[in-house]
MMTF fields as JSON, N, C-alpha, C and O atoms, coordinates in Angstrom:
{
  "mmtfVersion": "1.0.0",
  "mmtfProducer": "UNKNOWN",
  "numBonds": 203,
  "numAtoms": 204,
  "numGroups": 51,
  "numChains": 1,
  "numModels": 1,
  "chainsPerModel": [1],
  "groupsPerChain": [51],
  "chainIdList": ["A"],
  "bondAtomList": [4, 2, 8, 6, 12, 10, 16, 14, 20, 18, 24, 22, 28, 26, 32, 30, 36, 34, 40, 38, 44, 42, 48, 46, 52, 50, 56, 54, 60, 58, 64, 62, 68, 66, 72, 70, 76, 74, 80, 78, 84, 82, 88, 86, 92, 90, 96, 94, 100, 98, 104, 102, 108, 106, 112, 110, 116, 114, 120, 118, 124, 122, 128, 126, 132, 130, 136, 134, 140, 138, 144, 142, 148, 146, 152, 150, 156, 154, 160, 158, 164, 162, 168, 166, 172, 170, 176, 174, 180, 178, 184, 182, 188, 186, 192, 190, 196, 194, 200, 198],
  "bondOrderList": [1, 1, 1, 1, 1, 1, 1, 1, 1, 1, 1, 1, 1, 1, 1, 1, 1, 1, 1, 1, 1, 1, 1, 1, 1, 1, 1, 1, 1, 1, 1, 1, 1, 1, 1, 1, 1, 1, 1, 1, 1, 1, 1, 1, 1, 1, 1, 1, 1, 1],
  "groupList": [{"groupName": "MET", "atomNameList": ["N", "CA", "C", "O"], "elementList": ["N", "C", "C", "O"], "formalChargeList": [0, 0, 0, 0], "bondAtomList": [1, 0, 2, 1, 3, 2], "bondOrderList": [1, 1, 2], "singleLetterCode": "M", "chemCompType": "L-PEPTIDE LINKING"}, {"groupName": "ALA", "atomNameList": ["N", "CA", "C", "O"], "elementList": ["N", "C", "C", "O"], "formalChargeList": [0, 0, 0, 0], "bondAtomList": [1, 0, 2, 1, 3, 2], "bondOrderList": [1, 1, 2], "singleLetterCode": "A", "chemCompType": "L-PEPTIDE LINKING"}, {"groupName": "ILE", "atomNameList": ["N", "CA", "C", "O"], "elementList": ["N", "C", "C", "O"], "formalChargeList": [0, 0, 0, 0], "bondAtomList": [1, 0, 2, 1, 3, 2], "bondOrderList": [1, 1, 2], "singleLetterCode": "I", "chemCompType": "L-PEPTIDE LINKING"}, {"groupName": "GLU", "atomNameList": ["N", "CA", "C", "O"], "elementList": ["N", "C", "C", "O"], "formalChargeList": [0, 0, 0, 0], "bondAtomList": [1, 0, 2, 1, 3, 2], "bondOrderList": [1, 1, 2], "singleLetterCode": "E", "chemCompType": "L-PEPTIDE LINKING"}, {"groupName": "CYS", "atomNameList": ["N", "CA", "C", "O"], "elementList": ["N", "C", "C", "O"], "formalChargeList": [0, 0, 0, 0], "bondAtomList": [1, 0, 2, 1, 3, 2], "bondOrderList": [1, 1, 2], "singleLetterCode": "C", "chemCompType": "L-PEPTIDE LINKING"}, {"groupName": "PHE", "atomNameList": ["N", "CA", "C", "O"], "elementList": ["N", "C", "C", "O"], "formalChargeList": [0, 0, 0, 0], "bondAtomList": [1, 0, 2, 1, 3, 2], "bondOrderList": [1, 1, 2], "singleLetterCode": "F", "chemCompType": "L-PEPTIDE LINKING"}, {"groupName": "LYS", "atomNameList": ["N", "CA", "C", "O"], "elementList": ["N", "C", "C", "O"], "formalChargeList": [0, 0, 0, 0], "bondAtomList": [1, 0, 2, 1, 3, 2], "bondOrderList": [1, 1, 2], "singleLetterCode": "K", "chemCompType": "L-PEPTIDE LINKING"}, {"groupName": "ASN", "atomNameList": ["N", "CA", "C", "O"], "elementList": ["N", "C", "C", "O"], "formalChargeList": [0, 0, 0, 0], "bondAtomList": [1, 0, 2, 1, 3, 2], "bondOrderList": [1, 1, 2], "singleLetterCode": "N", "chemCompType": "L-PEPTIDE LINKING"}, {"groupName": "LEU", "atomNameList": ["N", "CA", "C", "O"], "elementList": ["N", "C", "C", "O"], "formalChargeList": [0, 0, 0, 0], "bondAtomList": [1, 0, 2, 1, 3, 2], "bondOrderList": [1, 1, 2], "singleLetterCode": "L", "chemCompType": "L-PEPTIDE LINKING"}, {"groupName": "TYR", "atomNameList": ["N", "CA", "C", "O"], "elementList": ["N", "C", "C", "O"], "formalChargeList": [0, 0, 0, 0], "bondAtomList": [1, 0, 2, 1, 3, 2], "bondOrderList": [1, 1, 2], "singleLetterCode": "Y", "chemCompType": "L-PEPTIDE LINKING"}, {"groupName": "SER", "atomNameList": ["N", "CA", "C", "O"], "elementList": ["N", "C", "C", "O"], "formalChargeList": [0, 0, 0, 0], "bondAtomList": [1, 0, 2, 1, 3, 2], "bondOrderList": [1, 1, 2], "singleLetterCode": "S", "chemCompType": "L-PEPTIDE LINKING"}, {"groupName": "GLY", "atomNameList": ["N", "CA", "C", "O"], "elementList": ["N", "C", "C", "O"], "formalChargeList": [0, 0, 0, 0], "bondAtomList": [1, 0, 2, 1, 3, 2], "bondOrderList": [1, 1, 2], "singleLetterCode": "G", "chemCompType": "PEPTIDE LINKING"}, {"groupName": "VAL", "atomNameList": ["N", "CA", "C", "O"], "elementList": ["N", "C", "C", "O"], "formalChargeList": [0, 0, 0, 0], "bondAtomList": [1, 0, 2, 1, 3, 2], "bondOrderList": [1, 1, 2], "singleLetterCode": "V", "chemCompType": "L-PEPTIDE LINKING"}, {"groupName": "THR", "atomNameList": ["N", "CA", "C", "O"], "elementList": ["N", "C", "C", "O"], "formalChargeList": [0, 0, 0, 0], "bondAtomList": [1, 0, 2, 1, 3, 2], "bondOrderList": [1, 1, 2], "singleLetterCode": "T", "chemCompType": "L-PEPTIDE LINKING"}, {"groupName": "PRO", "atomNameList": ["N", "CA", "C", "O"], "elementList": ["N", "C", "C", "O"], "formalChargeList": [0, 0, 0, 0], "bondAtomList": [1, 0, 2, 1, 3, 2], "bondOrderList": [1, 1, 2], "singleLetterCode": "P", "chemCompType": "L-PEPTIDE LINKING"}, {"groupName": "ARG", "atomNameList": ["N", "CA", "C", "O"], "elementList": ["N", "C", "C", "O"], "formalChargeList": [0, 0, 0, 0], "bondAtomList": [1, 0, 2, 1, 3, 2], "bondOrderList": [1, 1, 2], "singleLetterCode": "R", "chemCompType": "L-PEPTIDE LINKING"}],
  "groupTypeList": [0, 1, 2, 3, 4, 5, 6, 7, 8, 6, 9, 7, 7, 5, 10, 1, 3, 11, 12, 11, 9, 6, 4, 11, 9, 7, 13, 6, 1, 13, 5, 9, 7, 10, 5, 6, 6, 8, 13, 11, 3, 10, 14, 1, 3, 9, 15, 6, 6, 7, 10],
  "groupIdList": [1, 2, 3, 4, 5, 6, 7, 8, 9, 10, 11, 12, 13, 14, 15, 16, 17, 18, 19, 20, 21, 22, 23, 24, 25, 26, 27, 28, 29, 30, 31, 32, 33, 34, 35, 36, 37, 38, 39, 40, 41, 42, 43, 44, 45, 46, 47, 48, 49, 50, 51],
  "secStructList": [7, 2, 2, 2, 2, 2, 2, 7, 4, 4, 4, 6, 6, 1, 7, 2, 2, 2, 2, 2, 2, 2, 6, 6, 7, 1, 1, 2, 2, 2, 2, 2, 2, 2, 2, 2, 2, 2, 2, 1, 1, 7, 2, 2, 2, 2, 2, 2, 2, 6, 7],
  "xCoordList": [-34.085, -35.376, -36.346, -37.151, -36.288, -37.222, -37.093, -38.098, -35.877, -35.668, -36.18, -36.872, -35.852, -36.302, -37.825, -38.419, -38.436, -39.888, -40.464, -41.424, -39.891, -40.417, -40.224, -41.044, -39.16, -38.892, -39.85, -40.042, -40.441, -41.311, -42.48, -43.278, -42.577, -43.574, -45.01, -45.889, -45.266, -46.642, -47.149, -48.344, -46.256, -46.657, -46.757, -46.97, -46.613, -46.615, -47.891, -47.846, -49.025, -50.285, -50.562, -51.557, -49.719, -49.886, -49.212, -48.255, -49.714, -49.003, -47.734, -47.591, -46.831, -45.608, -45.963, -45.33, -46.962, -47.406, -47.929, -47.64, -48.695, -49.213, -48.108, -48.179, -47.083, -45.934, -45.275, -44.925, -45.11, -44.5, -45.258, -44.66, -46.574, -47.388, -47.311, -47.212, -47.355, -47.254, -45.91, -45.805, -44.892, -43.537, -43.226, -42.104, -44.204, -44.01, -43.661, -43.41, -43.638, -43.39, -44.696, -45.762, -44.605, -45.807, -46.36, -47.554, -45.512, -45.974, -45.363, -44.327, -46.035, -45.542, -44.179, -43.268, -44.042, -42.791, -41.616, -40.514, -41.848, -40.784, -40.303, -39.1, -41.239, -40.868, -40.142, -39.085, -40.695, -40.079, -38.668, -37.741, -38.505, -37.185, -36.179, -35.032, -36.6, -35.721, -35.344, -34.18, -36.321, -36.085, -35.146, -34.199, -35.412, -34.576, -33.156, -32.203, -33.011, -31.675, -30.876, -29.671, -31.54, -30.863, -30.584, -29.553, -31.507, -31.392, -31.015, -30.528, -31.245, -30.99, -32.123, -31.994, -33.225, -34.39, -35.675, -35.672, -36.755, -38.038, -38.551, -38.081, -39.503, -40.085, -40.695, -40.593, -41.328, -41.929, -40.855, -41.029, -39.756, -38.655, -38.063, -37.767, -37.896, -37.346, -38.26, -37.797, -39.559, -40.517, -40.531, -40.549, -40.522, -40.56, -39.317, -39.408, -38.166, -36.9, -36.755, -36.112, -37.344, -37.138, -38.347, -38.412, -39.293, -40.479, -40.418, -41.329],
  "yCoordList": [70.889, 70.326, 70.546, 69.664, 71.677, 71.991, 71.007, 70.57, 70.664, 69.764, 68.369, 67.768, 67.844, 66.511, 66.445, 65.467, 67.487, 67.553, 67.541, 66.822, 68.321, 68.456, 67.177, 66.855, 66.453, 65.205, 64.091, 63.129, 64.218, 63.176, 62.947, 63.854, 61.765, 61.472, 61.642, 61.927, 61.476, 61.598, 63.033, 63.278, 63.983, 65.375, 65.803, 66.984, 64.887, 65.246, 65.931, 66.756, 65.608, 66.208, 67.537, 68.188, 67.953, 69.222, 70.339, 70.099, 71.55, 72.708, 72.884, 72.297, 73.685, 73.955, 74.586, 74.292, 75.443, 76.062, 75.001, 75.051, 74.047, 72.962, 72.105, 71.684, 71.845, 71.08, 71.829, 71.236, 73.124, 73.942, 73.853, 73.688, 73.962, 73.873, 72.485, 72.358, 71.444, 70.068, 69.815, 68.981, 70.533, 70.347, 71.291, 71.303, 72.081, 72.906, 74.356, 75.096, 74.778, 76.193, 76.953, 76.496, 78.113, 78.873, 79.699, 79.999, 80.068, 80.877, 80.367, 79.701, 80.699, 80.348, 80.988, 80.347, 82.242, 82.971, 82.334, 82.251, 81.89, 81.257, 79.985, 79.752, 79.172, 77.946, 78.262, 77.694, 79.156, 79.506, 80.048, 79.648, 80.952, 81.538, 80.501, 80.5, 79.624, 78.557, 77.619, 77.246, 77.248, 76.328, 76.942, 76.296, 78.19, 78.852, 79.065, 78.965, 79.357, 79.535, 78.231, 78.256, 77.105, 75.809, 75.288, 74.658, 75.552, 74.945, 75.913, 75.501, 77.208, 78.186, 78.297, 78.993, 77.626, 77.699, 77.624, 77.182, 78.055, 78.025, 76.595, 75.734, 76.322, 74.985, 74.556, 73.391, 75.492, 75.164, 74.765, 73.802, 75.503, 75.173, 73.808, 73.004, 73.557, 72.287, 71.129, 70.111, 71.289, 70.226, 69.936, 68.774, 70.967, 70.802, 70.065, 69.176, 70.436, 69.839, 68.399, 67.581, 68.092, 66.784, 65.873, 64.913, 66.161, 65.278, 64.321, 63.513],
  "zCoordList": [-85.991, -85.704, -86.856, -87.157, -87.491, -88.571, -89.729, -90.29, -90.082, -91.221, -90.908, -91.73, -89.732, -89.362, -89.365, -89.82, -88.856, -88.818, -90.225, -90.502, -91.096, -92.446, -93.246, -94.106, -92.974, -93.682, -93.271, -94.014, -92.104, -91.586, -92.541, -92.778, -93.075, -94.102, -93.634, -94.447, -92.356, -91.9, -92.001, -91.834, -92.273, -92.419, -93.88, -94.154, -94.812, -96.227, -96.69, -97.602, -96.084, -96.511, -95.841, -96.161, -94.931, -94.235, -95.027, -95.763, -94.871, -95.402, -94.575, -93.503, -95.08, -94.318, -92.979, -91.965, -92.973, -91.722, -90.755, -89.56, -91.27, -90.441, -89.862, -88.708, -90.663, -90.179, -89.034, -88.014, -89.204, -88.158, -86.849, -85.786, -86.929, -85.711, -85.085, -83.865, -85.917, -85.403, -84.733, -83.833, -85.171, -84.638, -83.487, -82.981, -83.068, -81.895, -82.14, -81.189, -83.386, -83.667, -83.455, -83.867, -82.811, -82.468, -83.611, -83.639, -84.549, -85.674, -86.974, -86.984, -88.057, -89.384, -89.617, -90.14, -89.23, -89.45, -88.718, -89.26, -87.5, -86.724, -87.417, -87.534, -87.872, -88.579, -89.881, -90.152, -90.683, -91.958, -91.761, -92.466, -90.809, -90.573, -90.11, -90.557, -89.225, -88.74, -89.882, -90.031, -90.673, -91.774, -92.805, -93.255, -93.175, -94.181, -93.686, -94.46, -92.405, -91.824, -91.912, -92.165, -91.705, -91.729, -93.134, -93.371, -94.075, -95.398, -96.512, -97.565, -96.273, -97.319, -98.317, -99.325, -98.055, -98.937, -98.123, -96.974, -98.727, -98.029, -97.946, -98.689, -97.061, -97.01, -98.346, -98.728, -99.055, -100.353, -101.37, -102.117, -101.393, -102.303, -101.952, -102.836, -100.658, -100.198, -100.584, -101.098, -100.336, -100.641, -102.138, -102.543, -102.95, -104.399, -104.891, -105.737, -104.358, -104.755, -104.263, -104.92, -103.124, -102.501, -102.513, -101.745, -103.367, -103.409, -104.569, -104.752]
}
């Protein structure tokens, strides 16, 4: 779920924390941990690599 949410273009102007909240994660840490577990990289690393 974290990856699909982050890929959604309408969230491009949000911080990674904002994306997490918009996608239903209650805390920044929960989103970051879920995202890193799925991708092996932080949301910032993913965004930089895939933008």
